[in-house]
C-alpha positions in Angstrom: 71.9 -25.4 33.7 70.0 -28.6 33.9 71.5 -32.0 32.8 69.2 -34.8 31.8 70.5 -38.4 31.0 69.8 -39.6 27.4 70.8 -43.3 27.7 74.1 -44.4 29.1 76.5 -42.3 27.0 74.7 -39.0 26.4 73.1 -36.1 28.2 70.9 -33.2 27.3 72.0 -29.9 28.7 69.2 -27.4 29.2 69.8 -23.6 29.3 73.6 -23.8 29.2 75.5 -20.6 30.3 76.0 -18.2 27.4 73.5 -20.0 25.2 73.7 -23.3 23.4 75.9 -22.2 20.5 78.6 -20.5 22.6 78.5 -23.2 25.3 78.9 -25.9 22.7 81.9 -24.1 21.2 83.5 -23.9 24.6 82.8 -27.5 25.3 84.4 -28.6 22.0 87.5 -26.5 22.7 87.7 -27.6 26.4 90.0 -30.6 25.8 87.7 -33.1 27.4 88.3 -36.6 26.1 85.7 -39.0 25.0 83.3 -36.4 23.4 81.7 -38.0 20.2 79.2 -35.3 19.3 78.0 -31.9 20.6 74.8 -30.8 19.0 73.4 -27.4 19.9 69.7 -26.5 19.5 67.5 -23.5 20.3 67.7 -24.0 24.1 69.6 -27.2 24.7 72.8 -29.1 23.8 73.0 -32.8 23.3 76.4 -34.3 24.3 77.2 -37.8 23.3 80.4 -39.5 24.6 82.3 -42.6 23.7 81.3 -44.5 26.9 79.2 -44.1 30.0 82.5 -43.4 31.9 83.5 -40.6 29.5 80.0 -39.2 29.9 80.3 -39.1 33.7 83.7 -37.5 33.4 82.5 -34.8 31.0 79.4 -34.0 33.1 81.7 -33.5 36.1 83.5 -30.7 34.2 80.5 -29.0 32.6 80.5 -26.2 35.2 84.0 -25.3 34.1 83.1 -24.8 30.4 83.6 -21.2 29.3 81.2 -20.1 26.5 83.1 -19.1 23.4 82.3 -17.6 20.0 81.0 -20.4 17.8 83.0 -19.0 14.8 83.5 -21.7 12.3 86.7 -22.3 10.4 84.7 -22.1 7.2 84.6 -18.9 5.1 81.5 -16.9 5.0 78.7 -18.6 3.0 77.3 -16.2 0.4 73.8 -17.1 -0.7 72.3 -15.4 -3.8 68.6 -14.8 -3.5 66.0 -14.0 -6.2 63.2 -12.1 -4.4 60.3 -13.8 -6.0 58.5 -15.6 -3.2 54.8 -15.2 -2.3 55.2 -13.8 1.2 57.1 -10.5 0.6 53.9 -8.4 0.7 52.6 -10.1 3.9 56.0 -9.6 5.6 56.2 -6.0 4.4 52.7 -5.2 5.8 53.6 -6.8 9.1 56.9 -5.0 9.4 55.3 -1.6 8.3 57.5 -1.2 5.2 57.7 -1.9 1.5 58.7 -5.3 0.0 61.9 -3.5 -1.3 62.7 -2.5 2.3 62.2 -6.1 3.4 64.7 -7.3 0.8 67.1 -4.6 1.9 66.8 -5.3 5.6 67.1 -9.1 5.0 70.2 -8.8 2.8 72.0 -6.1 4.9 72.1 -8.2 8.0 75.0 -10.4 9.1 73.9 -14.0 10.0 75.5 -16.9 11.8 74.4 -20.5 11.9 73.2 -21.1 15.5 72.2 -24.8 15.1 70.9 -27.3 12.5 67.8 -29.4 12.5 64.4 -30.2 11.0 66.0 -31.7 7.9 69.5 -32.5 6.7 71.2 -29.2 5.8 68.5 -27.0 7.4 70.3 -24.3 9.4 68.8 -21.8 11.8 70.4 -18.5 11.3 70.6 -15.7 13.9 71.0 -12.1 13.0 67.6 -11.4 11.5 66.7 -7.7 11.9 64.1 -7.0 14.6 61.3 -5.7 12.3 61.3 -9.0 10.5 60.8 -11.1 13.6 57.5 -12.7 12.8 55.8 -15.8 14.1 55.4 -18.8 11.8 52.4 -18.7 9.4 49.1 -19.7 11.0 48.7 -22.3 8.3 51.8 -24.2 7.2 52.3 -25.0 3.5 52.2 -28.7 2.6 55.1 -28.2 0.2 57.8 -25.5 0.3 60.1 -25.8 -2.7 63.8 -26.5 -2.2 65.9 -23.4 -2.1 63.2 -21.3 -0.5 64.7 -18.4 1.6 62.5 -18.0 4.6 62.1 -16.3 8.0 60.2 -17.1 11.2 60.4 -16.7 14.9 63.5 -14.6 14.8 65.5 -16.9 12.5 66.3 -17.0 8.8 66.8 -20.2 6.8 67.0 -21.8 3.4 65.0 -25.0 2.8 67.6 -27.6 1.5 64.8 -29.7 0.0 61.1 -29.6 -0.7 59.2 -30.2 2.5 56.2 -28.9 4.5 56.9 -25.7 6.3 55.3 -22.7 8.1 58.0 -20.1 7.5 57.5 -16.9 5.5 59.0 -17.2 2.1 61.1 -14.2 0.8 62.9 -15.6 -2.2 64.7 -18.6 -3.8 68.3 -19.6 -4.1 70.0 -22.3 -6.1 72.8 -23.0 -3.6 73.3 -26.7 -2.9 72.9 -26.9 0.9 73.2 -30.6 1.5 75.3 -33.0 -0.6 76.0 -36.5 0.9 79.1 -36.8 -1.3 80.6 -33.6 0.1 82.6 -33.4 3.4 80.9 -32.2 5.4 77.6 -32.8 3.6 76.0 -29.7 5.0 77.2 -26.4 3.6 76.0 -24.5 6.7 77.3 -25.8 10.0 77.1 -24.1 13.5 79.2 -21.0 13.6 79.2 -20.4 9.8 78.8 -16.7 8.9 76.1 -16.2 6.2 75.3 -13.3 3.9 72.3 -13.1 1.6 72.8 -11.3 -1.7 69.9 -10.2 -3.9 70.3 -11.1 -7.6 
């Protein structure tokens, strides 16, 4: 574990024990005072505190943090998917199966939000079956429609709004992933279990 200062009241923790999601969950439940925000990413955790003093106190106890399951209090998020996206044939060819088998493999898996990023409401989901672990597209699209269900680099995701992107598109969903008038605004937060259901 490597700890890098990010200003006076925040630090970036690289390679935390147990992985970013589990270590973040343990830190949140540790009882340390002065924590303002704990943000897991793919290999790091950003920890922001109320003051420089609180940050120093927190860092002094990081080695005691026990990784825990990042299970969220929220119920499982069920995302209906219409399998109508342009990359099904490409993904099937790369995985050595049929497009129907891609849909079955994708929808049979149990996912969990590991972290959020890229855009408000964009959640990186772990649990993607091994045969569907593909690198990002060699040429990203300049516009991926909102609601696009996608996979890349071992993760699954749903684009919350139209944006550029290099993930493989498997389908579309009409689920509202980010609503600033909702509390919390993001439907999918770290720890949320997710299931995709073909429609």
